[in-house]
C-alpha positions in Angstrom: -8.7 -21.5 46.8 -7.1 -18.9 44.5 -8.3 -15.4 44.0 -7.8 -13.0 41.0 -5.9 -13.7 37.8 -7.1 -14.7 34.4 -10.1 -17.1 34.3 -10.6 -19.4 31.4 -13.3 -18.1 29.1 -13.5 -14.7 30.7 -13.8 -11.6 28.7 -14.5 -10.8 25.1 -13.2 -13.4 22.6 -10.2 -12.4 20.5 -11.3 -10.6 17.3 -14.8 -9.9 18.5 -16.2 -6.5 17.6 -18.3 -4.3 19.8 -21.7 -3.1 18.8 -20.5 0.4 17.8 -17.8 -1.1 15.4 -20.3 -3.4 13.9 -22.8 -0.5 13.3 -20.1 1.6 11.7 -19.0 -1.3 9.3 -22.6 -1.9 8.5 -23.3 1.8 7.7 -20.2 2.0 5.4 -21.1 -1.2 3.5 -24.7 0.1 3.1 -23.6 3.5 1.8 -21.3 1.9 -0.8 -18.6 4.5 -0.2 -15.6 3.2 1.6 -12.7 5.6 2.6 -10.6 4.0 -0.1 -13.2 4.7 -2.7 -13.5 8.3 -1.6 -9.7 8.7 -1.9 -9.7 7.1 -5.3 -12.5 9.4 -6.5 -10.4 12.4 -5.6 -7.4 10.8 -7.4 -9.5 10.3 -10.5 -11.1 13.8 -10.5 -9.3 15.6 -13.3 -10.8 19.0 -12.2 -8.8 18.9 -9.0 -5.3 20.3 -8.8 -2.5 17.8 -9.5 -1.1 18.3 -6.0 -4.4 17.2 -4.4 -4.6 14.2 -6.8 -1.0 13.2 -6.0 -1.8 13.3 -2.3 -4.9 11.1 -2.8 -2.8 8.6 -4.8 -0.2 8.5 -2.1 -2.9 7.9 0.5 -4.4 5.0 -1.5 -1.2 3.4 -2.6 -0.6 1.1 0.4 -4.2 -0.2 0.1 -4.0 -0.9 -3.6 -0.4 -2.1 -4.0 1.7 -3.9 -1.4 4.9 -2.4 -0.1 8.0 -3.3 -2.0 9.7 -4.9 1.0 6.9 -7.5 1.1 7.1 -8.3 -2.6 10.9 -8.6 -3.2 13.4 -11.0 -1.9 17.1 -10.5 -2.0 19.5 -13.5 -2.3 22.1 -11.7 -0.3 24.6 -11.9 -3.1 26.1 -8.7 -4.4 27.9 -8.3 -7.8 30.9 -6.2 -7.0 31.7 -5.5 -10.6 31.0 -1.8 -11.3 31.0 -0.6 -14.9 31.7 3.0 -15.6 30.3 4.3 -18.9 31.1 7.5 -20.7 28.1 9.7 -21.7 28.6 8.6 -25.3 28.5 4.9 -24.3 25.4 5.4 -22.3 23.7 7.3 -25.2 24.6 4.5 -27.6 23.2 1.8 -25.3 20.0 3.8 -24.7 19.5 4.3 -28.5 20.1 0.6 -29.2 17.5 -0.4 -26.6 15.0 2.1 -28.0 15.5 0.5 -31.4 14.7 -2.9 -30.0 11.4 -1.8 -28.6 
Protein backbone atom coordinates (compact mmCIF):
# COMPACT_ATOMS: atom_id res chain seq x y z
CA UNK A 1 0.00 0.00 0.00
CA UNK A 2 1.39 3.42 -1.01
CA UNK A 3 0.88 6.66 0.84
CA UNK A 4 0.95 10.25 -0.40
CA UNK A 5 1.71 11.48 -3.85
CA UNK A 6 -0.58 12.51 -6.67
CA UNK A 7 -3.88 10.69 -6.92
CA UNK A 8 -5.68 10.38 -10.22
CA UNK A 9 -8.63 12.80 -10.42
CA UNK A 10 -7.66 14.71 -7.25
CA UNK A 11 -7.81 18.48 -7.07
CA UNK A 12 -9.33 21.16 -9.26
CA UNK A 13 -9.43 20.40 -13.00
CA UNK A 14 -6.97 22.33 -15.15
CA UNK A 15 -8.48 25.64 -16.30
CA UNK A 16 -11.33 25.56 -13.79
CA UNK A 17 -12.19 28.92 -12.24
CA UNK A 18 -13.03 29.47 -8.60
CA UNK A 19 -16.31 31.12 -7.57
CA UNK A 20 -14.76 34.56 -6.99
CA UNK A 21 -13.18 34.62 -10.47
CA UNK A 22 -16.48 33.58 -12.03
CA UNK A 23 -18.33 36.35 -10.13
CA UNK A 24 -15.80 38.99 -11.24
CA UNK A 25 -16.01 37.93 -14.89
CA UNK A 26 -19.82 37.93 -14.70
CA UNK A 27 -19.89 41.43 -13.13
CA UNK A 28 -17.57 42.85 -15.81
CA UNK A 29 -19.65 41.32 -18.60
CA UNK A 30 -22.89 42.64 -17.09
CA UNK A 31 -21.52 46.16 -16.66
CA UNK A 32 -20.46 46.28 -20.31
CA UNK A 33 -17.19 48.03 -19.44
CA UNK A 34 -14.09 45.93 -19.72
CA UNK A 35 -10.69 47.31 -18.70
CA UNK A 36 -9.76 47.50 -22.38
CA UNK A 37 -12.87 49.53 -23.18
CA UNK A 38 -12.03 51.90 -20.33
CA UNK A 39 -8.48 52.41 -21.62
CA UNK A 40 -9.81 52.98 -25.14
CA UNK A 41 -12.28 55.57 -23.87
CA UNK A 42 -9.38 57.53 -22.37
CA UNK A 43 -7.44 57.20 -25.62
CA UNK A 44 -10.40 58.58 -27.61
CA UNK A 45 -11.19 61.46 -25.21
CA UNK A 46 -9.90 64.54 -27.05
CA UNK A 47 -10.35 66.72 -23.94
CA UNK A 48 -7.58 64.83 -22.10
CA UNK A 49 -3.95 65.78 -22.52
CA UNK A 50 -2.02 64.13 -25.32
CA UNK A 51 0.39 62.52 -22.82
CA UNK A 52 -2.46 60.72 -21.04
CA UNK A 53 -3.97 59.64 -24.35
CA UNK A 54 -0.61 58.30 -25.56
CA UNK A 55 -0.18 56.32 -22.33
CA UNK A 56 -3.67 54.85 -22.78
CA UNK A 57 -2.86 53.93 -26.38
CA UNK A 58 0.34 52.20 -25.26
CA UNK A 59 -1.58 50.25 -22.61
CA UNK A 60 -4.21 49.10 -25.13
CA UNK A 61 -1.78 48.33 -27.94
CA UNK A 62 -0.91 44.71 -27.04
CA UNK A 63 -4.60 43.84 -26.69
CA UNK A 64 -5.61 45.33 -30.03
CA UNK A 65 -2.58 44.49 -32.19
CA UNK A 66 -0.29 41.50 -31.87
CA UNK A 67 3.38 41.98 -31.17
CA UNK A 68 5.56 42.35 -34.22
CA UNK A 69 7.67 39.31 -33.36
CA UNK A 70 4.60 37.08 -33.64
CA UNK A 71 3.57 38.53 -37.00
CA UNK A 72 6.86 38.59 -38.90
CA UNK A 73 9.06 35.81 -40.12
CA UNK A 74 12.63 36.24 -41.20
CA UNK A 75 14.12 33.97 -43.84
CA UNK A 76 17.56 34.25 -42.29
CA UNK A 77 19.06 35.61 -45.48
CA UNK A 78 20.74 38.99 -45.31
CA UNK A 79 21.54 41.17 -48.32
CA UNK A 80 25.05 42.40 -47.67
CA UNK A 81 24.94 45.08 -50.35
CA UNK A 82 24.80 48.49 -48.75
CA UNK A 83 23.99 51.48 -50.93
CA UNK A 84 25.20 54.90 -49.82
CA UNK A 85 23.24 57.84 -51.18
CA UNK A 86 24.12 61.48 -51.13
CA UNK A 87 21.54 63.92 -49.76
CA UNK A 88 20.74 65.01 -53.33
CA UNK A 89 20.16 61.43 -54.48
CA UNK A 90 17.91 60.70 -51.49
CA UNK A 91 15.90 63.87 -52.15
CA UNK A 92 15.49 62.98 -55.83
CA UNK A 93 14.26 59.47 -54.98
CA UNK A 94 11.87 60.84 -52.36
CA UNK A 95 10.41 63.36 -54.82
CA UNK A 96 10.05 60.69 -57.49
CA UNK A 97 8.15 58.47 -55.08
CA UNK A 98 5.88 61.34 -54.05
CA UNK A 99 5.05 61.97 -57.71
CA UNK A 100 3.99 58.31 -58.12
CA UNK A 101 1.50 58.52 -55.28
